[in-house]
C-alpha positions as a Markdown table, in Angstrom:
| # | Residue | x | y | z |
|---|---|---|---|---|
| 1 | Unk | 168.8 | 66.8 | -1.9 |
| 2 | Unk | 167.4 | 68.2 | -5.2 |
| 3 | Unk | 166.1 | 64.9 | -5.8 |
| 4 | Unk | 164.7 | 64.6 | -2.8 |
| 5 | Unk | 162.9 | 67.4 | -3.5 |
| 6 | Unk | 161.8 | 66.7 | -6.8 |
| 7 | Unk | 160.3 | 63.2 | -5.0 |
| 8 | Unk | 158.8 | 65.3 | -2.3 |
| 9 | Unk | 157.1 | 67.6 | -5.1 |
| 10 | Unk | 155.8 | 64.7 | -7.1 |
| 11 | Unk | 154.3 | 62.8 | -4.2 |
| 12 | Unk | 152.5 | 65.7 | -3.2 |
| 13 | Unk | 150.9 | 66.6 | -6.7 |
| 14 | Unk | 149.9 | 63.4 | -7.3 |
| 15 | Unk | 147.9 | 63.3 | -4.0 |
| 16 | Unk | 144.2 | 62.8 | -4.4 |
| 17 | Unk | 143.5 | 65.6 | -2.2 |
| 18 | Unk | 144.8 | 69.3 | -1.5 |
| 19 | Unk | 147.4 | 69.3 | 0.4 |
| 20 | Unk | 149.5 | 72.4 | 2.3 |
| 21 | Unk | 152.3 | 73.3 | 4.8 |
| 22 | Unk | 153.2 | 76.5 | 6.6 |
| 23 | Unk | 156.4 | 77.1 | 8.9 |
| 24 | Unk | 156.4 | 77.9 | 12.8 |
| 25 | Unk | 155.2 | 81.6 | 11.8 |
| 26 | Unk | 151.7 | 80.3 | 10.7 |
| 27 | Unk | 152.5 | 81.2 | 7.2 |
| 28 | Unk | 151.8 | 78.8 | 4.6 |
| 29 | Unk | 154.7 | 77.8 | 2.0 |
| 30 | Unk | 153.2 | 75.2 | 0.1 |
| 31 | Unk | 150.2 | 74.1 | -1.7 |
| 32 | Unk | 150.1 | 71.0 | -4.2 |
| 33 | Unk | 148.6 | 71.2 | -7.6 |
| 34 | Unk | 145.4 | 70.0 | -6.7 |
| 35 | Unk | 145.1 | 73.2 | -4.3 |
| 36 | Unk | 146.2 | 75.2 | -6.9 |
| 37 | Unk | 144.0 | 73.6 | -9.7 |
| 38 | Unk | 141.0 | 74.1 | -7.7 |
| 39 | Unk | 141.6 | 77.9 | -6.7 |
| 40 | Unk | 142.8 | 78.8 | -10.0 |
| 41 | Unk | 145.5 | 80.3 | -8.6 |
| 42 | Unk | 149.5 | 80.4 | -8.6 |
| 43 | Unk | 151.8 | 79.1 | -5.4 |
| 44 | Unk | 152.9 | 82.7 | -5.4 |
| 45 | Unk | 149.0 | 84.0 | -5.0 |
| 46 | Unk | 148.4 | 81.5 | -2.3 |
| 47 | Unk | 151.7 | 81.4 | -0.2 |
| 48 | Unk | 151.6 | 83.5 | 2.9 |
| 49 | Unk | 148.6 | 84.6 | 3.7 |
| 50 | Unk | 147.5 | 85.1 | 0.3 |
| 51 | Unk | 145.1 | 81.4 | 0.6 |
| 52 | Unk | 142.9 | 83.4 | 2.9 |
| 53 | Unk | 141.8 | 85.6 | 0.3 |
| 54 | Unk | 139.9 | 82.6 | -1.1 |
| 55 | Unk | 137.6 | 81.7 | 1.8 |
| 56 | Unk | 134.2 | 82.8 | 2.3 |
| 57 | Unk | 134.0 | 86.1 | 4.2 |
| 58 | Unk | 131.3 | 84.5 | 6.5 |
| 59 | Unk | 133.7 | 81.8 | 7.2 |
| 60 | Unk | 137.0 | 83.6 | 7.7 |
| 61 | Unk | 136.8 | 84.9 | 11.3 |
| 62 | Unk | 135.8 | 81.3 | 12.3 |
| 63 | Unk | 138.3 | 79.2 | 10.1 |
| 64 | Unk | 141.4 | 82.0 | 11.7 |
| 65 | Unk | 140.3 | 81.3 | 14.9 |
| 66 | Unk | 140.5 | 77.7 | 14.9 |
| 67 | Unk | 143.8 | 77.6 | 13.1 |
| 68 | Unk | 145.4 | 80.2 | 15.4 |
| 69 | Unk | 144.4 | 78.9 | 18.5 |
| 70 | Unk | 145.4 | 75.0 | 17.1 |
| 71 | Unk | 148.6 | 76.4 | 15.9 |
| 72 | Unk | 149.3 | 77.9 | 19.4 |
| 73 | Unk | 148.4 | 74.9 | 21.1 |
| 74 | Unk | 150.3 | 72.6 | 18.8 |
| 75 | Unk | 147.3 | 70.1 | 18.6 |
| 76 | Unk | 145.7 | 68.9 | 15.8 |
| 77 | Unk | 142.6 | 70.5 | 13.9 |
| 78 | Unk | 139.8 | 69.8 | 11.5 |
| 79 | Unk | 137.4 | 72.5 | 10.5 |
| 80 | Unk | 134.9 | 72.8 | 7.5 |
| 81 | Unk | 134.6 | 76.4 | 5.3 |
| 82 | Unk | 133.7 | 77.7 | 2.2 |
| 83 | Unk | 136.4 | 77.9 | -0.5 |
| 84 | Unk | 136.1 | 79.9 | -3.8 |
| 85 | Unk | 136.7 | 77.5 | -6.6 |
| 86 | Unk | 138.4 | 78.7 | -10.1 |
| 87 | Unk | 135.0 | 79.2 | -11.4 |
| 88 | Unk | 133.9 | 81.7 | -8.6 |
| 89 | Unk | 131.7 | 79.0 | -6.9 |
| 90 | Unk | 132.3 | 78.4 | -3.2 |
| 91 | Unk | 132.6 | 75.0 | -2.0 |
| 92 | Unk | 132.7 | 73.4 | 1.4 |
| 93 | Unk | 136.1 | 71.9 | 2.3 |
| 94 | Unk | 137.0 | 69.8 | 5.1 |
| 95 | Unk | 140.6 | 70.8 | 6.4 |
| 96 | Unk | 142.5 | 68.7 | 8.6 |
| 97 | Unk | 145.9 | 70.0 | 10.3 |
| 98 | Unk | 148.6 | 68.4 | 12.0 |
| 99 | Unk | 151.6 | 69.9 | 13.9 |
| 100 | Unk | 155.4 | 68.8 | 12.3 |
| 101 | Unk | 158.3 | 67.8 | 14.0 |
| 102 | Unk | 161.7 | 66.8 | 13.5 |
| 103 | Unk | 163.6 | 63.8 | 15.0 |
| 104 | Unk | 164.2 | 65.5 | 17.8 |
| 105 | Unk | 160.9 | 67.0 | 18.6 |
| 106 | Unk | 161.5 | 70.7 | 17.3 |
| 107 | Unk | 158.3 | 72.0 | 15.9 |
| 108 | Unk | 158.2 | 72.8 | 12.2 |
| 109 | Unk | 155.1 | 74.2 | 11.5 |
| 110 | Unk | 151.7 | 72.4 | 10.2 |
| 111 | Unk | 150.7 | 70.0 | 7.3 |
| 112 | Unk | 147.3 | 70.1 | 6.3 |
| 113 | Unk | 144.8 | 68.2 | 3.5 |
| 114 | Unk | 141.5 | 69.3 | 2.3 |
| 115 | Unk | 138.8 | 67.5 | 0.4 |
| 116 | Unk | 135.5 | 69.1 | -1.2 |
| 117 | Unk | 132.5 | 67.9 | 0.9 |
| 118 | Unk | 129.6 | 70.0 | -0.8 |
| 119 | Unk | 127.9 | 67.2 | -2.5 |
| 120 | Unk | 128.0 | 65.5 | 1.4 |
| 121 | Unk | 126.9 | 68.7 | 3.3 |
| 122 | Unk | 124.0 | 68.9 | 0.4 |
| 123 | Unk | 122.9 | 65.4 | 0.8 |
| 124 | Unk | 122.9 | 65.8 | 4.9 |
| 125 | Unk | 120.7 | 68.9 | 4.4 |
| 126 | Unk | 118.2 | 67.3 | 2.0 |
| 127 | Unk | 118.1 | 64.7 | 4.9 |
| 128 | Unk | 117.7 | 66.9 | 7.6 |
| 129 | Unk | 114.7 | 68.7 | 5.5 |
| 130 | Unk | 113.1 | 65.3 | 5.0 |
| 131 | Unk | 113.2 | 64.5 | 8.9 |
| 132 | Unk | 111.3 | 67.6 | 9.7 |
| 133 | Unk | 108.3 | 66.2 | 7.6 |
| 134 | Unk | 108.1 | 63.2 | 9.4 |
| 135 | Unk | 105.4 | 62.6 | 12.1 |
| 136 | Unk | 107.7 | 60.8 | 14.5 |
| 137 | Unk | 110.8 | 61.7 | 16.8 |
| 138 | Unk | 113.8 | 60.7 | 15.3 |
| 139 | Unk | 117.4 | 61.1 | 16.5 |
| 140 | Unk | 120.9 | 60.0 | 14.9 |
| 141 | Unk | 124.0 | 59.3 | 16.9 |
| 142 | Unk | 127.8 | 58.7 | 16.1 |
| 143 | Unk | 129.9 | 56.0 | 16.6 |
| 144 | Unk | 130.4 | 56.9 | 20.3 |
| 145 | Unk | 126.7 | 56.8 | 21.2 |
| 146 | Unk | 126.2 | 61.0 | 21.2 |
| 147 | Unk | 123.5 | 62.8 | 19.4 |
| 148 | Unk | 124.2 | 64.2 | 16.2 |
| 149 | Unk | 120.6 | 65.3 | 14.7 |
| 150 | Unk | 117.3 | 65.4 | 16.2 |
| 151 | Unk | 114.4 | 66.5 | 14.5 |
| 152 | Unk | 111.3 | 68.8 | 15.3 |
| 153 | Unk | 108.9 | 65.9 | 16.6 |
| 154 | Unk | 111.7 | 64.9 | 19.5 |
| 155 | Unk | 111.8 | 68.3 | 20.7 |
| 156 | Unk | 108.4 | 68.0 | 21.5 |
| 157 | Unk | 108.6 | 64.6 | 23.0 |
| 158 | Unk | 111.1 | 65.0 | 25.1 |
| 159 | Unk | 110.9 | 68.9 | 26.3 |
| 160 | Unk | 114.4 | 69.5 | 24.7 |
| 161 | Unk | 115.8 | 71.8 | 22.2 |
| 162 | Unk | 118.2 | 70.5 | 19.7 |
| 163 | Unk | 120.7 | 72.6 | 20.6 |
| 164 | Unk | 120.7 | 71.0 | 24.2 |
| 165 | Unk | 120.4 | 67.5 | 22.7 |
| 166 | Unk | 123.3 | 68.0 | 20.3 |
| 167 | Unk | 126.6 | 66.4 | 21.2 |
| 168 | Unk | 125.0 | 64.7 | 24.2 |
| 169 | Unk | 124.8 | 60.8 | 24.9 |
| 170 | Unk | 121.6 | 59.5 | 23.7 |
| 171 | Unk | 121.5 | 57.5 | 27.0 |
| 172 | Unk | 120.5 | 61.0 | 28.8 |
| 173 | Unk | 116.9 | 60.3 | 27.2 |
| 174 | Unk | 116.6 | 56.7 | 28.6 |
| 175 | Unk | 114.9 | 57.4 | 31.7 |
| 176 | Unk | 112.2 | 59.5 | 29.7 |
| 177 | Unk | 111.6 | 56.4 | 27.4 |
| 178 | Unk | 108.9 | 53.6 | 28.5 |
| 179 | Unk | 107.9 | 50.6 | 26.0 |
| 180 | Unk | 104.3 | 50.3 | 25.1 |
| 181 | Unk | 103.5 | 47.7 | 27.5 |
| 182 | Unk | 106.2 | 49.0 | 29.8 |
| 183 | Unk | 107.8 | 45.3 | 29.9 |
| 184 | Unk | 110.9 | 46.4 | 28.2 |
| 185 | Unk | 113.6 | 46.9 | 30.6 |
| 186 | Unk | 115.8 | 50.0 | 31.2 |
| 187 | Unk | 119.0 | 48.0 | 30.4 |
| 188 | Unk | 117.0 | 47.1 | 27.2 |
| 189 | Unk | 116.2 | 50.6 | 26.3 |
| 190 | Unk | 119.6 | 51.7 | 27.1 |
| 191 | Unk | 121.2 | 48.9 | 24.9 |
| 192 | Unk | 118.6 | 50.4 | 21.7 |
| 193 | Unk | 120.0 | 53.9 | 22.4 |
| 194 | Unk | 123.9 | 52.6 | 22.3 |
| 195 | Unk | 122.9 | 50.5 | 19.2 |
| 196 | Unk | 124.7 | 51.9 | 15.9 |
| 197 | Unk | 122.1 | 50.0 | 13.7 |
| 198 | Unk | 118.8 | 50.1 | 12.9 |
| 199 | Unk | 116.8 | 47.5 | 15.0 |
| 200 | Unk | 113.2 | 46.6 | 14.4 |
| 201 | Unk | 110.6 | 48.8 | 14.9 |
| 202 | Unk | 109.6 | 49.4 | 18.7 |
| 203 | Unk | 106.4 | 51.3 | 20.1 |
| 204 | Unk | 108.0 | 53.7 | 22.7 |
| 205 | Unk | 106.9 | 56.6 | 24.6 |
| 206 | Unk | 108.5 | 59.5 | 26.3 |
| 207 | Unk | 108.0 | 61.7 | 29.4 |
| 208 | Unk | 108.2 | 64.9 | 28.5 |
| 209 | Unk | 111.0 | 66.9 | 30.7 |
| 210 | Unk | 109.9 | 68.7 | 33.9 |
| 211 | Unk | 110.9 | 72.2 | 34.5 |
| 212 | Unk | 112.2 | 71.9 | 38.2 |
| 213 | Unk | 109.0 | 74.4 | 39.2 |
| 214 | Unk | 106.6 | 71.6 | 37.4 |
| 215 | Unk | 108.7 | 68.9 | 39.3 |
| 216 | Unk | 108.1 | 70.8 | 42.7 |
| 217 | Unk | 104.3 | 71.2 | 41.9 |
| 218 | Unk | 104.0 | 67.7 | 41.1 |
| 219 | Unk | 105.8 | 66.6 | 44.3 |
| 220 | Unk | 103.5 | 68.6 | 46.5 |
| 221 | Unk | 100.6 | 67.1 | 44.8 |
| 222 | Unk | 101.6 | 63.8 | 45.6 |
| 223 | Unk | 102.4 | 64.4 | 48.9 |
| 224 | Unk | 99.1 | 66.6 | 49.6 |
| 225 | Unk | 97.2 | 63.5 | 47.9 |
| 226 | Unk | 98.9 | 60.6 | 50.1 |
| 227 | Unk | 97.9 | 63.0 | 53.0 |
| 228 | Unk | 94.2 | 62.6 | 52.2 |
| 229 | Unk | 94.3 | 59.0 | 51.8 |
| 230 | Unk | 93.2 | 56.8 | 54.8 |
| 231 | Unk | 96.1 | 55.2 | 56.7 |
| 232 | Unk | 94.7 | 51.8 | 55.5 |
| 233 | Unk | 95.4 | 52.6 | 52.0 |
| 234 | Unk | 99.1 | 53.4 | 52.6 |
| 235 | Unk | 102.1 | 51.3 | 52.0 |
| 236 | Unk | 104.1 | 50.4 | 54.6 |
| 237 | Unk | 107.2 | 52.1 | 53.5 |
| 238 | Unk | 104.7 | 55.6 | 53.1 |
| 239 | Unk | 103.3 | 54.6 | 57.0 |
| 240 | Unk | 107.0 | 54.5 | 58.4 |
| 241 | Unk | 107.6 | 57.5 | 60.5 |
| 242 | Unk | 104.0 | 58.8 | 60.5 |
| 243 | Unk | 102.1 | 58.3 | 64.1 |
| 244 | Unk | 98.8 | 57.5 | 62.0 |
| 245 | Unk | 95.6 | 56.5 | 63.6 |
| 246 | Unk | 92.6 | 55.6 | 61.7 |
| 247 | Unk | 89.3 | 55.1 | 63.6 |
| 248 | Unk | 90.8 | 54.4 | 67.0 |
| 249 | Unk | 93.3 | 52.0 | 65.4 |
| 250 | Unk | 97.1 | 52.9 | 65.7 |
| 251 | Unk | 99.5 | 51.6 | 62.8 |
| 252 | Unk | 102.7 | 50.5 | 63.9 |
| 253 | Unk | 106.0 | 52.7 | 63.1 |
């Protein structure tokens, strides 16, 4: 038994990530050496709820909510929060937790791993800032085709706020897209929206989203325009259902 425990601790302490474990009461019972080296605190200081003392005050409530709700539901979770490093600097951490069970399916608690993603977040922020200075609309989509990033020009072009676009499938914008010569079929545009690689540049235009009131006014104007046109200029579809008479000539219904 002692040999197994020693082997377990050696494996945990040599892992390239920070690892924590909790019991069935949500209290943490173990932190590996990379975690303790990062925080500069002892295991005794971190176990229980001690680790939470290092979480940034602005992230604490959200962090606690994700942990408790996931724990009660016995489901995996992933969250990002700032954790104080041993030098007092807060670093962004990506924390992934999964429930643990024994061979009989009895719940044992959670085990989690953490990595420092500060450099990645800073690079993403610089990238976002750069996008705002571009004079074109740009979208970033994930591997599932959902929008994860949109710049200000995209908001102006399509008429959606960024919070409305975030997490939505990129295909929601396909109906508003058309090519410069309108020769690109919708399936092709849809394929471009699903593509996970950057294709050759294409000139695309978009129709801004119309609010219901604007749409209604537009439909009314089109209807009124048709009613003012001579019957001879109406299509057969438009004449269908109308008793249309022009200069004494009856059009078939």
